[in-house]
N, C-alpha and C positions, 0 to 999 in steps of 0.2 A: 071919387074911391080915394081910399087914403092911404099912403106911400107905408109900406113897411118902417120896423124903428124897431132897431138892435138896442137889448135894452141885458144889462147884468143882473140877476135875482139873489136869495141864498136860502143855501137850504141847511140842511139839519148835518147829516153826514157826508162821505163821499158817493154814497152808491143812489143819493136823493134826486143827483143832478140826471141821474138817465129819464127818471120822470117830467124834470123840467125842461129838458133838451126835447123840439119838438114841437114845441106848444106853441101854439098861436094864442096870446093870450090879449084881451079886451083893447081896441086901438089899435090892430095890427099889429101887436109889439112880440118880438120872438125873440127869446133868449138864448144868447148864445156863451155866455159867461156863468156860472156859477160860484158862491163865494161862501164854503163848508164852514158854519160854528161851531164844530164837532169833528176836527181832525187835527188833532194833536197827538201829545204823548201820551197815552208808550204807544200807542201803533196805531195806523188807519189803513183799510181796504182797497185799493184804486178800480174802479173799472173799467174793461174795454172799451175804448172808443174814446177817450177822451185826454187831453191835455192835461197835467198834474202838475204849476209850480208851487215850490217849495221854497218858504223863508227860514230862514235861520237870524236868532236875535233880529229880526226885523229887516234882515239884506238879503234881498231874492239869491236864489242859489240857480247860475246858468246853465242848469240842465233838468233837462226834466221830468219826471220820476212815472215809471212803466208802468204798465197794471199790475195786482197782485198785490200780498198782504209784504209789508215794511213798518218797520221798528222805528218810531220818529224818538230825536233826541232830545233832553229837554228844552224846550226855551223854542221847538222847531213846529210848524207847523205848513200844513198844506193850507195855501191862502184862494187861491185860483185854479178853475175846472174851466176848461175849454172843450168844448165839442170839435172832433175833425170830423163832421159827418158835410154835407155839401149843405148851403143854406141858400132860401129862395128870396131872390130881394127885388119887392115891387114898388119901383113909384111912378107917379103920372111926370110927364113936364107939361106942364099949362103954360098956356097965354105965348109959343112959341112960334116963332113971325116965319111965313118960308120968302121965297127969292121974290114976290109978288106981296110981301107984307101983308097979309091973312093972317091968322092968329089961329094957331092948332092946337090941338093936344094930344098927345102922344105916351099911349102906353109903354113903360119898357120893364120886360123881365129878364134881371141877371142872376146867376148863380157864382157862389164862390165859397170858398174851404179853407180853412187854418193854417199853413203848410209849416209856420216856425213861432211856437207860442209864446217864448220869450222875447224875440223880434216884437211880434203882437201889443204885447202889454206894457213893454218898457216904452216902443215909441206910439201909438198910438190909442188902444184901451177900446171899450164898446164904442160911445158914445161919440165918441171923432170920428173910426169906422163909417157910425150912420153919414153925418154930415160927408164925409170926405168922398162914400158913394157918391149924395143927391148930386154933392157938385161935379164930381167927375161924367156924372150921364148926362147930367144938362148941357155942361160944357160939350159931349160930345153927340148929342140929339138935336142944337140947337144948331151947329154946327152944319149938319146933315139937314138939318128942315130948311135951315137959309141958302141951300144951292140945289132944290126941289120947287117947284110950281106949285101950287094949291091945286090946279087941277090934276098933278100927278101925284101927290101927296098920297092916294092910297095905294099905291104901288109901294112904299115904304114897309108894307107888310113883310113881301117877298123880298126885303134887302137882302145882299149878304153881310151880314155883321160882324163876318170873321177879325176885317181888320181894326175895327173899335174894339171887338173883346183884347186883340193881342195888344192893344195901345192902354187899355184898363190895365191889363192884366203888368206891363212892366212899370206904370207909373204906382202898382201898389206890392209892386214885389219887393221894396223895403220894407214893407211892414209885416212882410210874413204870410199875405193874401196871397190867395190865387185866383184868377177872376177864369174861370172855368167856359160861361158862357156868356152869351148874351141876345135879344131878340125882342123886334118892336113886334107887339101883340094889338094894336088897337091903336086907330088914328082917329081923332076927330075934330071938325068941322063946324063953324056956325051955322046954325041948323037951318038958315034964311039960305046960306051959301051950300048949306049941304043937299037944302031941297032942288033948288036952281038946278045944279049937279046931278037931281038922281033924277029929273024930269029931261033934262039934256041925254045925260045918259040913256033915259028911257026911250027916248024920240029917234038917238042915235041907235039904239037895239033894236029898234022897230025897221028904222030902215036897212040895217044890215041884215037882220031877218028874212026881209022882204027880197033882199036882193042874191040874198042866202040860197031860199027857195028857190026862184027863178033857173038859178046857178043849181040849182039840184034837182031840178026839172029838166033842166039840159041836158044835165050830164047823165040822167037816169035816162033816156030816151038816147043820149048816144052808146050807154054803157049795153043797155036794150039790144039797139042795131050789135053792138059791138057781141053782146052774149049768143045770139042766134047764128052769127058768123062762125065766133069761133065752138060756137056748138056745132054747125054745120062742119066745122076744120077737126073738130076732135071725134065728132062721129067720124070721118073716112079714114082719119087715121088709125083709130081704132077696127075700123074695117081691115083698114091696109097692115096692120100691126095683126091682127088676126089672123091673115093670110100666110104674114110671110112665120105666125108662132106657129100654121098649122105645118107649112112647107118646114117646118125647123123639127117639127114633131114627127113630122115623116121619115127627115134623114135624121134624127136622133133615132127613131127606128131601128130605120135601115142598119146603123153603126153598131146596135145595141144588139141586135140579129147575127153579124157581122162578126163583132167582140163576144157572141154568145157560143158561133159557130166555132170559131177561131178556141174559144176558152174550151169549149168540147172536144174536139182533137189535140190541144194541150193535155189537157187530163186524162184523154184516151192514150197517147205517148207516155207521161209523166205513169199512168199504171202499167202499160208496158215493160219501161226500163224499171217501174219498181218491181215489177215480178221478176224482170230478169235479174236485176241485184239481188233480190229476195231468194231467187233460187242458186246465184255465189255464192252468196255467203254462205246458205242452207246446206252447200256441196263444200264450200271450203272447211264450214264450222264438224263435220259427220268428218271428212277427212285429217281434219286436226285435230280432231275427236280419235282416230281410228292412229294418226301419229302418235296422236298420249299414250292411249294404251297400250299399243305395243312396246313404248317408252318404258311406261309403266311394270309393263310383265318383264319387259327385259332388264328391267330394276329391279324387278321383284325375285327375280330367277336368280342372277348376280347376288343379290341381299340373302337370298339361301344360301345359294353356295359357299358365299362367304361365312355365313352364320355354322354351314353345318361343318365347312373347315377347322374355323374355329371352334367347334364343338369337337371334333376328332383332335384337335392340337389339347384341347384342354381335359379330354377323356385321358388320352397318352401323357398328358403332365401327372395327371392325378392320379392315373394306373402306377405309372414310375414311381409318383412321389410316397403311393401307398406301401408299393412293392419296397423301398426302399427304407421305408419307414418298420413295416413287417422286418425289415431285414437287421433293421435295429433294434428292435424288439425281443427279437430270436436272439439275435447277439447277446442284449444284454441279459435275457432271461438267462441264454448257457454262462454269461457270467457269474450271474447269481445263484445257480445252480451248485456254479464249481465250489463259488464262496461257500455256499453251505452245505459242500460235502468235506470243503476243510473244513467248517468252524465244524464239522458232527466229528470230523475227524481228529481236529484236536479237542474236543471234549471228551472224549469216546478216550483218546490217550489218559487226560489227566483224570478221568473216573475209574479207569480197570481196575487199581487198586479196590475203590468202595464198591464196583460190579464183580469181584471175585467174592467178596465178602457177603454179598446181599445173593449169590449163584451158592455158597456154601448153606448161609442160612438157609435158604430155600430148598435145598435138599435135604438138612436135618427138620427142618416144619413137614416136607414129605412121610419121612420117618418118620416124625411121631404120631402124623396121621393115620398112617400103617399099623402102628405098635396101638394109637389107641383106636384102629378099627378092631384089630385082632384082640384089645383086652374086650370090649366088647361081648364078645364071644367066648370069654376064658369058661365056661363052663363044660364048655366043649371040646377044650384045649386040654391034651395030652404032654406033660413035661415029663423028659425021659431022662435021666441021669443027674450029674450033678446040674444045681441050680446057682451053684454060687454065683461063678459069674456067668449068669447065663440071663440077659438082661430081655430076653422074653418070658421066662419063666418069672422071675421080679415083676414083672410088669401085671402076668394072671394073677400072682399071689395076691400083688395087692389090691385089683381089681374083685378080688375073692373077697379080701377082709372087708373092703368098702363096702360091699353089697351085704355084708354079715350087721356090721355095724347100720345097716340102715335099717333092717330088719328088727333088730332088737330096740332099737327104738322107735 
């Protein structure tokens, strides 16, 4: 079986490296570094899970580029993309001498990952890492095999490799590489020696098997006797335990009966006490209710008496107020009547001359009315004596003439 060979491959752009990493190419080659051919100005896109190392004017920038979209300056490029994943490195150590100078082959399984990409590229590189890992593994495993006899060589498969792993990790720490695990997967002896060991192992195995069978038969016989004794013991213990349980059940039932009787008595006492308490509460409630009703009636009577007193007082004050207002109104009316009388007297005093003329006019008017009536009856009027100064005769004459004129017309 050929060992693992770590290589560097080219890719078109940064995202193509994802398909490259993790592949195992012909010849057990594993790519851990990609060199993109199109990762320059004006921008690049870095995928997750890789270290990206940038160069400016041909000089490495001492800081990796994080994943994401980045603008690139002129004369700058992403030259290396390094995987962050753990890588399995497998290489057999051939012709490894044991403590008794028997050549054996030991297959080693190692797992590592790049911790610091800048240190890895600056100090080591892919090809040197392969050579250094092979040399470090062979040195550690040969030292381990040199301390082991060939008949115990198969025990190395179950060997604790933690110390070897820590030692290798310390050696590669300065290069930015962490060794996380190491395991011996297989150990091979020369064919003749392996066959002899197999025969010896088979013979010893048969002897051990026969011995184990005898021990097993004896142990089974002893166990059978012990089992019968134990079975009888457990049976007796079970009967005894059953009897104890019956006694315990009887005792518990007695206690339960006593507790139930005591509980019933307590419940009866509690019921009696509750009845007394309820009766007392009922009586107290009725008494309290009676007292409160009496207080309410007394309070209502008091409030009614106070209301009647207030009503009588208000009615007296109202009557007094009304009588007072009536007296004021009558006084005011008397004053107004007196004022009217005075005003009428003053008016009559001022209008007396005019009233005398009015009375004279009315007298004359009544005289005229009398004369008018008389004139309307002139044909029946007889005037005797001189009529020169007799007003009545003149009126009668005038009326006759008027009647004559009317007949002519």
